[in-house]
C-alpha positions, 0 to 999 in steps of 0.5 A: 586462501582458496581460489574461490575467495581469491576470485571473489576479492579480485572481482570486488577490486575490479568492481570498485575500479569500474565504479571509480572509472565511471563515477558519474554514470554510477551515481546517475543510475543510483539516483534513478533507482532511488527516485523510482523505488521512492515513488513506488514506496510513496504509493505503498505508504498511501495504500497502507494508510488508505487501507488503515483508514478503511479498517478504521471506518469499518470499525465505526460502522453501525447498523441503523434499523428504522421501524414502521410507525405502526409496529406492534409490541409483539413485532418489536419484542421479536426484533429485540430477540433477534438482536439478543440472539446475534453473538456478534452484536456489541451494543444496541441503543434504542432511539425514540423518534422524539430523541432522534428529532431533537438530535437532528434539530441540534445538528442543523442548528450547529452546522448551518444555523437553521432552527427547524419547527415543522409542527410534526416529527417526520422521523421514526423510532430506530435502533443503533447497533454496533458490531464486534470487530471481526475478520468478516465484519462488513459481510456479516453486517450486510447479511444481518441487514438483509435478514432484518429487512424481511421483518414486518416491523422494519421500515428500512436499514442503513449502514453506509453499504454504498460508500463501503463497497465503492471504497473497497473497489477503489482499494482493489484498483489501488492494488492493481495500480501499484502492481502496474507501476511496480512492473513498469518502473522495474522494466525501466530500471532494468533498461537504464542499469543494463545500459550503464553496465554496457557502457562500463563494459565497453570502456574496458573492452580491450582489457576484457578481450585480453583477459579472455585471450590469456585464459580468463573464463567468461564467469570471471569477466562477468562477476565484477559487472554483476557486482556493480549492478547489485551495488547500484540497486543496493545503494539506490534502495538505501537512498530511497528509504531515506527519502521515504522516511523524510517524506513520511516524517513531514506528512506525519507532522503537517497532516496529523490534525487532518488524519485525526478528523478522518479517523480518530486515534489512527496513526499515519503508518510507514511501510511495514518491515516485510515490504521494506525488505521487499523494496530493497530485494527488488532493487538488488534483483533489478541490478542483478538482472540488468547487469546479467543481461548486459554481460550476457549480450556482450559475451554473445557478441564476442562469441560470434566474432 
């Protein structure tokens, strides 16, 4: 057995010994990591599903083109030619003012029980246009709406641009919020774990000083405590994944009808595998950084004596 393997095995045995000697402190750190990473994970689940909801709504967005009452046949023909020339249009439905009025009256009757009879039809003829799925679908709809608005036979166009814009801004805010929460939780965890490792170090202070006196290198002393921090991060991440999985299963079971009403056919999403690995990696990195800081500071204090 070479010296590197022997050093590694010795460090692992020392790490296990440290954990056994400070079980309560170790478990508190693990649970703190689990709760913090779990909170970050829940925010990620919410973000992913809001993003999926926005995508689903975007796919259902249709452009409604309202025509002027005095539109000429030639203007109407030109408008249809514009529709046909756009390769990104999936379907086009012409809605007469009579049909639109009947649909509106039926909607009012079903929703509020109100039967309308104004004696005249205030609604214009219109076209309902659906677009094919594409990467820049929303931007294309917006540009095409601006083009149609300039047509002399068009009264107005609508496609829900205000709520789409607001929702996209909200998603940008969510991204910044997630980043801020992640940074704050990471800094807090580094402080907690570093203090935990520091307690473990001071509980073995006499033993460490003796080891250094008989020739042990600072690296040999540091490695067990760094392993301890990494194990805390790894164990905390696994506990948090179990917690997130339980919450996800509960939400999926209890809120399926609400999700179907918001976006038909949309499934509640869990965190994708790359982000799960990222959370585990982040927990391990936090444990490593925190333990390294503690051991480095302790060695600096010893060197000054």
